[in-house]
N, C-alpha and C positions, 0 to 999 in steps of 0.2 A: 819233146824228147821223151824217150821210154824211161819207166821207173822198173826196171826188170826185178821178177820175183827169183832173187838168187838163192844159192844154196841148194840146188836140185836133189831130186833123188839118187839120179846117178853118180852126183859126186860123194853123196854120203857111203853109198855103196863102195866107191874107190878108197874112200878114207877108212872105212872099216876094215878092208882087207888089208891096208898098209899101215895102220895104227896111227896115222896122222889125226890131229885134233879134229872135234864135230865143227868148230868154228871155220877152221881154214877149208872145210869141205864146201862150204856155202861159195860157189864161183860166180863171177858176175858174166852176164850176157854182154855183149858189145849194144851199146844203146841203138835203138831204132825206132823211126817214128810210128806212133801208135794214131791212126785215122779213124774218127767216127764216120757212121754211115745210117741211113736212113732206110727202113723196109715198111713195105706196105703189108696189113694183115693177110695173110694166106686164106681164101675162100674154098673151103672143102665141101662135100655134099652136105644137105641139110640132114641127111639119114645117119651122118656120123656124130652131129653135134649132140652133146649131153642133154638129157632130159631130167635134170636134177634141180629141185628147190632148196635153196640154201638159207641157213638161219640169218647170214650176215649178207648185207647188200651186195659187197663185193668179196669174191672169193674164188680159187681156182679149184680144178679137178684134173684129174690125170685118168684118161680113158683111151682106148685104141691106141697106146704109145703116142699120145700127144697130149698137150697141155692147153686146157681151154679157161677161159677168164669171163665173169660174168659182172656187170656192175649195177645189176638189177635183180638180186637174189635168185637167179637161174631162170628168169622169163626169157632172156637171150645170152646166148654163149659166143664165143668167138676163140679162134685158134691163136695161140701166142706163136710168133714166128721164130721156134726155135725147136732143135731135135730134143729127143730124150738123152741122147749121149752129150749134148751140150748142157742140158740141165743137171744132168748126174755124173758130169766129167770130174777126174781127180779120185781121191779116195775118200768115198761117200758112203756114209753108214747114218741110217735114221730108223727108229723104232718100226715104224711102218714104211715098207717100200712104196707105197702110194703118196708119201710125204716128201716135201722138200725140206731142206735144213732150216732149222728155225734162223729167223733175221738175215736168211739170203735172199729176202725177197720184201718187196712194199707194196701194200695195196691201198691207196686211198684214189677219192674220186678225181683228184686234181694231179696225181703222179702215183703210176704203178710202175714196178720193174721187178727185174729178175737178175741175179747173178748166174752167168753161165760161162762155160770154157768153149772158146772158138778158135780153132786153128792155133792152140797152146797159147792162147791170152786168156785172162780173165776178161769179162767184158759185162758192163752194165748196159742190159737191154730195157729200154725205157718207153713208157708211152704217158703223153700229157693230155690226150684227147680222146680216152678211154677206148683205145684200141685201134683208130682210125688210121694211125701211123706208128710207128716204132722207131727209136734212134739207137743205136749202138755206140757205146763211148767205152773204148778199151781202158783197163785199169793198170794191168801189170801182165808183164810175160810169165807164164807159168809150165811147169813140166808136170810129170806124172805123180810128183810128190805133192802136190798140194791137196790138204786134208781140211783144216778149218777156215771157213770164209764168213765174213760176217759184214754187212752194210748197215749204215745209220744215218739218217738225215735229222740233223739238230734243228735246222731250220730251212729256208727255201734256198740257201746257197751253201750252207756247209754241211759237209758229210764225210765219214769216217769209213774206211775198210780195213780191216784186220784178217789178216791171213796168216797161215801156219802150214807147213808141210816139210819134205824131205824126212820122214820118220825112220830113224834107226836105233833100234835099241832103247824104245822109249824116250828119245829124245828128238826134238824138232828145231827148226829155226821159225822167227816170226817176224812178221813184216807189218806195219803201220802205214796206211797212205791216207792222206787228207785232200779232200775239194773243196775249194772256196769259190767256184762257179758252177753250183746245182750239178756236180758230177760229172762236167765234161770233160775235165784234165784232173789227174791224181798224183801228184808229186808225193815221192815217198817222204816220210819223216826220218830223222836220223835214228830215233828211238835208242839211244845210248842206254845201255844195260839192260836191254831187253834180250837182245841176242838169242843164242839156242839154250834149251832147257827142256824141262818137263812139257807134256803135250799141253796146247791151249786147251782150256774147258769153258772159257766164257770170256766176254769183252764187251766195254761199252763206255762211251763218254757222256758226260755230264754237262759239258761245254766244251767250246773251242780250246779250251787251255786244260781242263781235267778231265783225265780220262784212265781207264782199268782195263789191265790184262790179267785174265785169272789162268794159273798152270797148275792145275790139280790143287795141291796144299798150299801154294804161294800165291800172294795177290800183288801185282807191280801197279804203281801208279804214276802218272806223269801230272806236273803242275804247269807244264809251259809248252803246253800245244804238241806233245808227242818228240819233243827234242831230247828229253831225258825222261828215263824210269827209274824207280827204285822200290823196293820191296817196302810194302806198307805193314805195319804191326797190328797184328789182329790179336788181342787178348782175350784168351778162350779161359773160361773158368775151370779149375781142376777136374771138377766132375764131369766136363763135356769135353776134355782133351782129346780121348780117343773116339769121340763120337761125332762132333761137328769138325770136319777136315778139310772139305774144298769149299774156298770161297766162291760165290758167283759174284757177277758184275754189279757194284754198288749201285744205287739208283736215289733219286731224290723224291720226297715226299712232303710237299710243302717246302719249306727252307730246311729242312733235315735232311741229311744225308745217310743213308741205311746201307747194310749189307746182310745179305742171307749167307749162312755157311751151312751145306747139306753134309750128307754122310758119306758121299763118295759111292762107289761100285759096290762096297760090300756092305753097307750099313743096315742094322737089323734092328737098332733102338727103335722101341714104340713102331714097329712094321717099316721102318726105314725112311719114312717119308717127313717124320719131324725134322723142323730146320732151327736153328740159333739165328737171332736176331741182334745186330750190332749197330752201334751209330758212332759218326765221326765227326767231331767238331772243329777238325783242322784241314778239311777239304781232302780227305781220305788218306793222309799219313798214317793215323792210328785209329781203332775201332775198338771199343768197348762193350762188352756183353750187356744187353738190354734183357731179353727175356727169351724162352723157349717158344717156338710157333708150332702152334698145334696142325694136324694134318688138315682138318677144315681150312684154317687161315692160310696153310701153303697152296691150297687147292683155290683160294679166291684169285 
């Protein structure tokens, strides 16, 4: 069964005009079956293939309105079977027009893939044989309002996809989908408490149970696998209250859970790149200040 990306842009526009609540604007589509498919890698003219050496063994490049992938630092390149419109569908903004959104793709020797929009569906396009063949696994029905998209594989079987969209007046809806079969099917988590709100800026799970969604100056945490979300408490020292304002997705370092809080869009403290480091001892319910991270530490 489908797990539709509800609350479309068109619904939001209607609600904005009528004055109804944003939450009521996220209308549900009728469930439809989402079917996977397999695609062979297209073989274009050799003259079109990139002649680029890369620092990393696995890398992608965008050339001639096509996306190419290498598994050997650029010795050989192959075209990924999707169009630029599919890679860059929805509301899409990156600092560099030749870059995909961070965490909207995965590059490893055993599994590589990309989130694409195809026929109004968000699809996970994946290869497990280094590009010899590609599989398409539909994730959700989406509309023109899709903005944030992020996919994360925690192990061979469990994966998380966080979506947001339908932006109107700085508000949007969010959705969490979980896969327990290596990305083949994507049931939607209830995500009670997440609803609609400020724009999603980051997301990440540290286990199948514990995950986070950042919405500008708010950090939401789930400890039951996405069933329920609540606001985490981030205690910022008075000195930094107006400096460190946007929490990023928490991360594990060893057995400790850390959070970096950046300065947002308009930060100018110490050049705007310095961040605050916070630590949690209760699986992300609360975070306390540890220290200021230098620009050099942030860049590492």
